[in-house]
N, C-alpha and C positions, 0 to 999 in steps of 0.2 A: 695415087701419090704422085705429086709432081716433083720434078728434079729440084733438089735444093742444095745448099752449100754443104750440108752434112752428108750428102750421099757419097761425095769423094772419099772422105775418111772412112766411111763404112765399107766402101768398095776396097779401099786399101787394106782394111782389116780382113775382108773376105779373101783377098789375094794371099795374105799372110796365113790364113787358116788353110788354104789350098796347099800352100807350101809345106805347112806343118803336117797336113794329111799325107802328102807324099813321103815326107820324112817318116812318119809313123808306119807307113807301109814298107818302107825300105829297111829300116832298122832291124826288124826280126829276120829279114833275109840276110843282112850283113852278119847278124849274130850267128846264124847257121853256119856261115863260112868262117867266122872268127872265133868268138868266145863260146858260143853255144850255151848260153846262159839258160835258154829255154829247155834244152835237153837235160842239163844238170838239174834244173828245178823239177822236171818230171821224174828223173832218176831218184832224187832225194825223196819224193813223195811216194814212189812206187819201187822200192829197192829190189823186188822180185821180178820186175819187168825185164824181159830179154831186150837186147839192143834193137832188134826188129820192131818190138812193140813201142819202144821209146821213139824210134825214127817215125813210125806211123803216127804216133801222137803229135810229134813236132810238125810233121807235114800237115796234119789236120788243122792245127792251130794256124800255120802259115797260110793255108788256103782260106780259112775263114777270115782271118785278118785282112788278107788281100781282097777278098770279095767285099767286105765291109768298107775297106779303104777305097775301092773303085767306085762303090756307090757314093761314098763321101765325096770324091772328086766330082762326080757328075752333079751332086747337090750343090757343091760350091759353084761350078760353072753356071748352073741354073740360076742360083740366087744372084750371082754377080751380073748375069745378063738382065734379070728382072729389075734389080736395083738401078743398073746402068741405063736402062731404057725407060725408067720411071713408071713401072707397072704399079698400079694401085695395090695389088695384092702382095707386093714383095716383102713388106714388113711381116705380114702374117705367115707367109711361107718360110721366110728366114727364121722366125720364131719357132715354127713348127720343126723345121729341120734341126735347129739348135737343140730343142728339147730331145728329139729323137736320137740325134748323134751323141749328145752328152749322156743320155740314158744307156746307150749301147757301150760307150766308153767306160762309164762307171760300172756296168755289169762286167765287162772284161777285167777291170781293175780289181773288183771285189768278189767275183763268183768263186765259190769253194767247190773243189772237186771231192771225189769220194775219199781221198787221202786226208781230207780235213784242211788242206793248205789251199791257197788261191790257185786258180787254174793257170794264170800267167805269173811269171816272176815279177815282183814289184817294178823293176826297171822298165820292162816292156809295157806294163799296165799304165804307168805314169807317162811314158812316151805317147801312148794312145790318147791320154787326156789333153795333151797340149792343143790340138785343134779346137777343142771346146773353149779354151781361153780366148782365142781369136773370134770364135763364134759369139761369145758373150759380149765382147767389145763391139762386134759388127751389129748385133741386135740392139744394143744400147744406143749406138749412133744412129741406127735407122729410126728408132722410136723417139729420139730427142726432138723436141720441138724446135723448129727454126725460129730464131729471134730476128725481128726486123732490125735492119741497120739504121743507126742514127745518122742524121745529116748535119751534125754540128759544125 
């Protein structure tokens, strides 16, 4: 892949995705200190749980989401570097990372736990989907064919 005019917008979309990934990691931690939507969601699904069990479940979700987010940040940096330096394999890797990341985000949004409800509250699930929008745009821009400029 040679560096083309459409690499710059794709890299911009990747930086947006990186920022959205950081937001998606921070929002659940802010929720822990503020509204605690996650704990309320778990409490509603498991009314017999003690506060200690709810706290454990919340912390488990927060750790899992943070690990996935950290891996996402590393993937964004890697694809930004690959596209920025014109690596031939950047498109393929960006596409693979997009598919994997979107699959994980969809899983987090839709997975049902034993209570029959989703594991995450919808608010947090949808926040986790936001980086995938930037990823879709970045992949589309990377695969777009460059058009020759006319010299009229």
